[in-house]
Structure formats: C-alpha cells, structure tokens
N, C-alpha and C positions, 0 to 999 in steps of 0.2 A: 591545368588539369581539372579545375573545378568545372562543375556543370554550368553550361551557358544559360544565364538567367532569362534570356528572352525566348528560349526554345521550349516547346511543349515536351520535348524529350526529357528536359531537366525535371519538369514537374512530375513526370511519371516516376523518376528515380527518387526524388526527394520525398514525395508523398508516401511511398512505400517504406521509407526509412524513418519517417517522423513518428512520434509517440501516439499511441491510441488515446493518450490523455488529452489530445486536442479534438477528439471526436465529439459530436453533438449529443446532448441529452434530449433528443426529440425525434419523433417520427416524421416531422414536417420536412418536406423536401427543401433543400437549400437552393436559393437563387444566387448564383455566383457571378457578379459583374466582373468583366475583364477589361476590355478597351473602352475608353471614354473619349468623346470629342464634343467640346462646347462650342457652339456656333459663335463666330466673332461678334455678331450683333447681340449676343446674350439672350436669345429667345428660345433656343432649342438645345437639348442635350441628347446626343446619340451615345448609346452604350451597348455592349454585348452581354449576353447571358449564356453561359455554358449549359447545354442540355444533353440528354442521353444520346440523341441522334446527331447532334451538331451544335453549332453556335447560332443563336438568334441575335438579330440586330433590332434595337428598340429606339424609339424617339419619345422624348418627354418635353412638354412645354415648360419653359422657364420664364420667370423665377418661381412660378406657382408650384411646380413639381406636383401637379395634380395627376395622380396615378390613374384616375378614371379616364384620362385623355391619352394614356400611353398607346403608342402605335408600334406595330411590327413592320419592318422594312424587309422585303424580299422580292426578287424578280419573278418568282414562280410559286406554284402551289406545292412543290416538292418539300418533303419534311426530312429526308435522310441526307441533307446537305447543310452547308454552313454559310453564314453571312457575317463578315467580321471586318476589322481594321478600318473603322470609319474615320474620315478626315474631311473637314469643311473647306469649301472655297472661301477666299478672303471676304467676298461679298455676302456670304451666308446663303446664297441662293441654290447651291448644289452640294450634296453630300456624296463624296466618292466612297466606295467600299469594295471589298473583295468578296466574291461569292463563288462557291462551287455548284450553285444551283443553275447550271448553264444548259444550253440547248442540247439536243441529241447529237448535233454535229460535232460538239466539242469532245475532247478526250475525257473519259470518265474521271471525275475528281479534279480536273484541271480548274484552278481558280482563275477568274477574270475580274477586271475592274468594271464596276457598274457605277452609273451616275443617277442619283435620286433627286427629284425635284419636289420639295415640300409643297409647292403650289398645286400641282396636279396629282401628287402621290404616286407618280410612275417612275420606274427605273429603266434605263437603257444600257445595254452592254457596250462598253467603250473599247475594250481590248479583245483581240482574238489571237492570243499568243500560246505557245507551247513551251512550258518550262516552269521554273520556280521563281515567283515574284514576291517581293516583300517591301515594306516601308514606303508605300506610295506617298508622295508629297506634291501638293499643288505649287506651281510657280506663283510668285506674288501677284502677277498680273492676271492670273486665272486662266491662262490660255493653254497651259501644258500640265500634264501630270507625269511625274518621273517616278521610277521605282527601281530598286535593285532587281536584277534579272539574270538568271542562268538559263540560257536557251537550251531546250531539250534535256533538262536536268533529269537524272535518274535517282537522285537522292537530295535531301535537304542540304543547303549550304552550311559549311562549318564542320567542326571536328566531332560533334556529338553523335551524329547519325552513323549507322553501320557503314564502315568503309567497304569499298569494292574489293572483291578478292584480287589478290596480286596475280597479274597476267600481263604478258606483253613487255614492252620496254618500260621498266619501272621509273616513275617520275617524269615520264614523257608522254606515254599513251593514255588516252581516256581521261585526261584532266578536264574538269568542268570549271569554267571561269565565270565569275560574276562581274557584271558591269552595271551601268545605269542606262535605262531605256526611257525614252520620253514619247508620249502620245499627245498629239494635238486634240484638244477637247472638242473642237468644232467638227473636224473631219474624221477623227479616229486614226489618222495616219501616224506611224511611228518611226523612230530612228534612234540609233545609239547616241546618247549624250556623252557618255564616257564608255568607249568601246571596251568589250571584254577581250583582252589580249594576254599573251604570256607575260608581258611586262606590266600589266595593269589589272590587278584583281581588286575590286572595290568593296570595302566593308561597310562604309557609311558615307553619306553625302548630305549637303545642305545647299539650298538655293540662296544666291545673293539677292539683294533687293532689286537689282536691275533685271531680274528674270532671264538673264543670259548666262551669267557666270555661276559655276558650281564649285564648291569646295568638297574635297573627298579625303577619306582615310583609305589609302591604297598601297599595294605592294605588288611584287611579282608573284605569279602563280607558282606553286599551288596555294590556294587560299587557306587551307586548313593549317598550314605551317607558318605563314609569313606575316600574320597580323602583328606579331611581336616586334617586327622591324618595319612596320608600315610608316609611311610618310604622310604629311599634310600637303595636298596639292590644290592648285587653282586650275580650273578648266574654263577657258574662254573660247567661244566659237572662232575657228580660223587659226588658232594658236596651238602649239604643242603644250601638253600639261607642264605646269611650272611648280617646282618644289618650293613650298613656303617654309616647312620645318622638317628636318630629317633628324629624329632623336638619336640616331647612331653617330652622327657627326656634330650635332649642335653642342655648344659649350654650356656650362651652367648646370643648374639642378635637374634639368630634364634629360641630360645626357644618359643614354642607355636605358631609358624608361619607355613606357608605352603611352600612346595618345588615343583619345576617343571622343565622340560626341562633338563634332565641329559645329559651331553656330556663328552666323554673321551678326554684326552689330546693325542696328536699324539704318545707319548711313552707309553700310557696306565697307567701311574703312578698316574694321578690325575683325578678327576671328577669336572666339573663345573656344577652349577645349579643356578636357580633363587630362592631366598628365600624372602618371604615377607608376608604381610597381604593380602590374596587374597580371594575374596568371591566366586569365581567359578573356577572350572577346565576349562582351555581354555582361560579364561580371566587372562592372566599371567602377573605379574608385581612385581618388588621388587628390591633388591640389587643383585649383583653378588657374589656368594659364590664359594669357591674352597676347596676341601677336598682330602686328600690322598685316593687312591682307595684301601682301606683295611678296614676290620671290626673295628668298634668303633673309627674311626678317628675323630678328632675335626675339624669341618668346620670353615673357616675363611671368614668373610665379607671383600672382597677386594675392594669394592667400597663404603666405609662408607661416609656418607655426600653427596652423589651424589644428585644434585638438580633436577634430573629427575627420570625416572623409566625404569629399564631394562626390556624389553619385550621379547627379544629373544637373544640367545648367542650361540657361538660355538668357540672352539679352532682354532687358525690359526697357532700356534707354541706352543712348550711346555710352554712358559712363556707369551704368548699373547692370549687374548680372544677377538674376535670381537663380538660386540653386537649392537642391535638396541635399541634406547632410545626414550621414549616418554617424551618430554621436553616442557611443557607449549604450547601445540598445535603444536609444531614442531616434526618432526622425524629426529633423528640424528643417523648416522652410524659412528662407531669408533672402533679402536683397543685399548684394555686396557692391560697395563702391570700389571700382578698380583703380581709382586715382589715390584714394586714401588708404586702400587695402584694409578696409574695415567694414563691418555691417552698416547698412543704412539705418540711421536711428529709427526706432519703433517698427522695424520690419521683421524682427526675429519672432517666429512662431514655433514653439516646441509642441509638436503634436503628441508627444508622449511616447510610450513604448509600443509603437505600431509600425507596420510596413505599409508603403504606399506604392501605387502603380497606375496604369491606365494608358500608357503610350506604347510606341513600338520598341522602346528601349527601357532599360531598368529605371524604375522610380520616376517615370516621365508623367507629369500632370498635363492638363489641357487648360489653356489660358484664353480668356476673352477680355479685350480692352474696354468693352462696353461698361457704362455706368461706373467709371473709375477703376475698372479692372476686377475680374473675378476668376478664380482658379478652381478647377474640379479635379478630383482624383479618386481612385479606389483605395479603400483603407481596411485593414484587418489587424487583428492581434491574436495572441493566445486566448484572450478572453472574449473577443468580439468577432462574429462571422463577418465576411466581407460586405461592405456597403459603399455607396458613393457619397463622398464628402466634398465640401467646397468652402472657400473663404474669399472675402473681399476686404472691405475696410474694417469689418468687425472680426469677432472670433470665429474660428472654424465651426461649421454646422453640418450635421448629418442631413443629406438630401433624401436618400432612399431609406426605407425601412423594410426591406425584403425579408430580413431574418430576425425580426424582433422576437424575443423569447428563446432564441437558440443559445444555449449555454454549453461550455466545455464540460467534459466528464471529470476532468482533473484540473487542478490549479497549477499555474506556472509562475515562478518568481524570478526576478533578476537577482543575481548574486555577484558580488565584487570582492576582489582580494588583491593582495600585493605579492609580487613574485620578482625577485632579482631587481628590485627597484622600479618595476613596471606596475601600473595599475591595470588590472585585468577584469573583464566582465564576462558573464555567461548566464545560462538559464538553468533552473532546476524545476522539473515537472514532478509533482508528487504522485504517488500511487493512487489509483481509484479507491474511494472510500478509505482514505488515509486514516490510520490509527497510530498515534505517536507511541503507543505502548507495544506495538508489534515490531517485528524486524522484516525488512524488505531488501531484496537485491538492489544494487545500484549499477546502472549502465552508463558508461561514458560514450557519447556519440560525437566524433570529431568531424567537423565540416570539411568540405573539399577546398581546393584553392592552391596554395594557402591564402591568396589574396581574396578574401571574401569575408562574410560574417553571418552568423545566425542572428536573425532579427525576429521580433515578435510577430508571427504570421499565423493565421488560421489554417488549420488542416482538418479535413473530415476523414482522415485515414484511420484504419484499424490495424495497427502493426503487431498487436499482441503483447505490448510492453506495459500494459496498464497495472500489472501487479508489481512493478518495480519503480524506483526512482530513476529518472532520466536526467543526466547532467550533460548540457551542451555548452562547452566553453568556447570563448573567442580568444585563443592564446596569441602571443606575439606572431606577427605575420598576417593577422586579420585586419580588416577594415574597422573603422569606428573610433580610433584613438590617435589619428594623425599619421603622417607619412613615416615618421621615425619608428613608430610602433610596427607599421606594416613592413618596413625594411629590416626589422630587428632579427629575422632569422636567415638573412642572406648568408650563404656559405656555412650555415649552421642548422640545416634541416634536421629535425628530430630532437635536438638537444634542449635548447631553450624553450621551445614550444611544449615539449613533454614536461619539463619542470613546471611550467605554468599550469598545465593540466593537473598534474599530481598535487601541486600546492592547493589548487582550487578544490580538488577532490577531498583532500585532508580537511579543508575548512568546512565543506559541506557536511562531512561525516562528524565533525566536532559539533557543529551547530545542530544537526539532526541525528541524534544517536539511533534513530530507527533505521538508518541506512546501515546495512550489515557489511562491515569491513571484510568479512570472510566470503562474501558473495559479490565481488566486483567483476563486471564485464566491460568490454570495450568493443566498439564497432565504428565503421566509417566507410565512405565510398570515395574513390579517387585519391586526393591527398589524405583524406580521412582513412582510406584503406591502407595507404603507406604508413600513416602514423600508427595504425593498429599493428601492422607488421613490425614496425620499429619498437613500439612500446613493449611487446612481449619478448623482445630480445634484450630489453634493458631492465625489466623488473618482473619478478614472479608474482606480483600481487594480484594480477587479473586471473580469474579462474576460468574464464571463457572469452573467446575473441571471434569476431566476424570481420574479415577483411574483404571488402568489395572493390574490385577493379584497382587493386593496390600496386605498389612498386616495391620489388624486393631487392633489386640491384641497380643502382643508378648508372653504373658503368655499362651494363648490357642494355639497359633501357635507352640510353642515348642513341644507340644504333638501331633500335627496334621501333621506336614510336614515330608517328607521322607529324609531330609537333615539336621537333627538337629546338626550334628557335626560341622557345620560351625559357630554356634552361640557362643560357649564358647570363642574363641579368640576375638570376638567383644564385648561380654558382661562381660567377666571376670569370669563368673561362670555359672552353670546351673540354670534353673528356680527354681529347688528344693533347691538350696543353697542361692540364692539371688533373690527372686521374685521382690523386690522393683526396681531393676535396669531395669527390663523388663516393669514393670507397668509405670514407669515415661516416657517412650518413646512410649507408646501405644496410638494411636488415640482415642480408646474407653474411655480412662481415662478422656478425655476432650470433649466428644461428645456433651455436653450441649452447647458448644460454636459455633457449626456449623450453618451457615446460607447459605452456598454456594450450589447452585444446583449441584449435583454430579452424573455423569454417572459412573457405575461400570461394568467392563467387566472381564470375567475369563473363562478358560477352565475347564470342569467338571472333567478332569483327570490330573490336574496340581499337581505334587508332590512337586514342589519347593514352591509355594505360593497357598496352597489348597483353593478350592472354599468356604469352610466354613468361611474363613476370609472375603471374599467379602459378603457372606450372613450376617455376623454379622454387618458389617458396614452399609449395605443397611437396615437391620432391624432396627438399631438404628436411622438412619436418618428418616426413615418412621415414627417411633414412635415419633420422635421429630418434625414432621411436615415439614421437609426439603424436597424440591423437589429432587427426586432421581429416578433412574431406574437401575435395575440389569439385565444384559444379560449373561446367562451361555451358553457356546458353547459346544455341545456334542462331545465326543471323541477327545478333544483337550488337549494337555499338556501345558507346560509353553511357548513353541514356537508353534504358530499355523501353520498348514500345509494345511488345506482345503482351496482352493482358494475362494470358496463361502463364507466361514466364514471370511476370510481376507477382502474381499470386503464389506461384511455386516458391519464388525467392522469399516472400514474406513468411510462408509456412515453414520453410527450412530454418529461417532465422529464429522464429518462435521456438521451434523444436530444439535447436542447438542450445539456446540459453536455458530452456526448461530442463534439459538433460544434464547440463554441466554447471548449473548454479543451484543445485538442490540444497 
C-alpha cells in the first residue's frame, strides 16, 4: 500500500504531504539532480536535472568536475521534452538514455532509447517502439540493450497509476503485461528476451556475465497484484524459464516473504537479492540473500540479525556484496562478506542522516571500477538540498555544488524512544521561527507501507504546516531496525504501531513543552491513511485528522482492492480463512468511539486503497454525527498526478487543520 518509491507518482503525493519546514530560504532556483551514471573508465559523469518543462541530461568530466565544461545531451532542439535514465556501455564509449524528444513520426510523448557518442557529440535513435519502457540495461558484451516493456501501454506499469475503469470480463480483458525486450545495438532490430505472457509478468531483471542468460523477478499477470508472490527465474535462450527460488514454497527464513533486486556475481555462479516483508514493489527492504544460479537452489540469508535494512545491493567480487543500509535514520554504505556473514573490514561508511539515490531502483548508486573503484550517488537531507556525492578509497566528498547557500526554513531533529521493548526512531520538524515560550499545534504524519520508513530527505514543498510541530515516526513495521522490527506488526495492524506513535508523541511533548497537547492532529496517506482512521477510533486525544487513501474495513477491502496478494504475509491467512484477524484491526469495528473531525481524501481510480473504503468511513462518521468531509478526485490513482488536484488537496488540508486546531 505504500507509494512506490521509484515512481514519479509517489513524489507528487509525498511532496504535497511533507512539511513546509523543508522549504528553502532562498529565491535561487534549485537544481535537482536525479539519475546518475558514472562511466566505467571513470572519466565522465552523466546526470539528470529536473526542469520546469522536462528533464535535462548533463555530462561532466571527471575527476575534475569542472562545471565550466558541463555539456547538455539531447537529440534535438526541442525544450518541452525530457532526456533521462542514462546508462553507460561497459567500454564507456556509448551512453544510452531515454528521450521523449523524438521525431514527428513518433507518438507524441513516446520515449525511445538513444545512443550518444562522446567522441562526436551526436545521438542516434535506437528504438522505435510504442509502449512503456523502463530500466534499460546494457548486456556485458555491449551488443544488446534490454529494458522492461509494456507494448501499447495505456498507463504506467504498477499499482500507483490510475486503474482502468472496470469494463468487460474482469481480470481477463484489457490486461497489460510487462516483459523484457532486447534491441541489437548495431542493427536496431529487437525481439522479446522474456516474453510478456499471462504466465510471465516481469518486474525486474539482470544480465548474467555471459550476455545470454537473464535473471528475473516474475509472476503471472496481472502485474499490479502478483509481485508479492513473484519468483526468481533464470532465462536461457532455447530453454523454458527455470525457477531458482519460489518464496511461497521455499523453506527457511524466506518462506512467505518477498524478493527483489536480483544481481549476478561476477563469475555468474551466484545470485544476490533482497528478501523481506515488503508491502510494495519499489519500496524495497529486508535481508541480503544469496543463492546458487541454478534451478531449485536453496537461498541463504547471509545477513541474519542485521540491525538495519538492506535497501539496495550489488556484487563487487565473487564473495563480497556492496549494499546500502537504512539504519535508524542513517544511510550506511558497506561491503559484506557472504562467507563470513560480516562487513568487510574498513568498508563501512556511515553517510549520516541522509537519503541517497541515483539509479533505476531505490537507493541505487553508480559504480566505476577505475582507479580502485569509485561510487557516485545523489544525496539530500532535511538540512541539505540535493547534490551529487561520491566516494572511493577516501571519505565521501561532495562533487556538485548546485545549491550552495540553500537552507531549510525550519530545523528537523531525529528523536528516539522506547516502546514495548522496541527502540523506535522518528523525526521532529520545528515550527518556522520557533519560539520555545509559545505554544504550537503538533501534527503526527504516519508514513505509508507499513514496510517503509521516513528518511532525512530534502523537499521544496509548501504544505502550510510551518506554524506547527510535525512529528514523523517510524513505528514497528517500518524499515531501518532489522527484519524482526519490520515484522513486529504482523497480525497486529494498528495496535503496536499506534502504541509506538503515542509513546513517541508523549516523549516529544515532554521534551518540548511548546508542543500544545490540546492541539494534536494526525494525518497520513495509504497505510498512513489507515492508521489515521484507526487512531481516531482508539483515542480521543487528536482534535483533527486527515485520512488520505485510507482503509476503513479490512474485510471489505480484501475483495475490493486490486493488490490482495500483499495481505496474506501480513495477516497470516486470507479473509475467507480467518476473518477475525481482519476485523480486529478494522477502524469500522470501533466507529462508535470516534469524536475527531476527519477530512477524507481519495482518488476515484485508486486500485491500492479503493475509494469505497473512504466512502465507508465517511458514511459511518456522518451517521454518528462526527464532523467530516469526503473529497473524491476524478481520474486519480493512488499517486496523484494532476497539479490542480494536488494544489486543491494541499489547500483543503491546510484549511482543515486551521479550522479544527484553533
């Protein structure tokens, strides 16, 4: 239910909910780097910059990082289009990228893959496809570029985008399926490497060193629903797909969990992946697993007991895997010895309370083996606007200085507390122009998921909460404190995580008496919307609430949503086998307790948290005489995309808290 972190839809939703305290105290326009790609020979850095009209692709010579020599890569003179997703060939002679700056013969807005030569500074169009393409990857021999592809797509792949209106034979008609398509670099001819079929919807893939074999995370269609039961496959030309790992049937700690981010070892003999309790594709986290690259092999958890969460990984040698770890608000980079099941000595780099990115999936940096190895990534925090950073043998260093002098309007601090024997972490943003002698409302914003976390990340949003404290907890069920912590709310949605939140709120109010206990509000989206609905049925302390895309009745939700496969790992059984475990966590079960004025917001084509769930809660509150308002936004999915709707939602939220937290 959480928002998929790799999708632009998520950013639209999260940005509009984040505190204005993260907005910049400057009129200087921000330059926001997105994707980064470091050439394997270590001489060139490609990166994207988000602009008003689209995304720009830039090149910078390395290691000098001389900004006077920065170049823009584009196939045309158009300005109302985008160039993005850079990826280098292994010989560093060609940069592949996606562009919507295509010829007049192409479908308007249709992205294609282009190849850029740094030698002559020219780009040529490689693909001529119609559909949705993502995550282009060079084969190791440089002869083929493969990518995830939905032919003739009418919407973005995944569950965040607005679902198609129900029509025809439900579950059978109009299903769009994602496969892996490959294009020969020399001729431009293409073919399916992993065909898109009813039995094979592919979410992620990786090339083997032999440039023939692929590994994939795949399941039967429809893709929106079945990622939670996806398997790890091997695909070799001339052979049927072979199952390496099936989490549904495998024994051991991986049984019943999810898998993501497959990566081959340099010798092709092993595969690494992340396995854990994950509530959404793209919001990846868990332990590091390794398995022999052959059918039916037994995977091994090589990071048991890790006190953080692995969010991205890649082999750096046959026995060492480098990964990024979410650890109690910190981002940590390290190399892990899969034989000793311990960090490689002197490899652990704690970047501090920051968030990183730069690749096609969450927290993915870009690595060059040149000069002993150097890694680059994008980095930001509550205190620092996004920049590109890198690290080799020495300490991490800032490469770009796009946004020097840009500072947040408010300060944010990490807070930690104890609850039911758990160590819990979260964030507190102070009001703008904070005066400890004054009293301020305090808003609790609960993140989606629940398998996710709030990390220290820059935002230039203006949500209108600058006159309040904003408390963002990472309660049990969140990433960042090991798999046991992430799994601690299984079969217990709402209860333990609410105790964690309230315990943290009590500590914040004790530490900072300026937080007014009589003016507490709560809000959230997705699982955060559910927690808002549940919280107001359990305690009268909140004087105002905003539930976005929430869930009011787990029993009816089971049959309404289009992603029901995610529920069994969390509830232990289907609704038809154990209805009681669903009823005990449903806000409607306790609707008679609610007294809190509640604003309810949802998109009418939300497939993750369908609009009827919001209707049910609104109807019940109205029947019970509780102040409430329901706003349904047309043609919106789980992540809003219409700027007018995003602005309207923000204004309604501001007004609701202003009226009810006087």
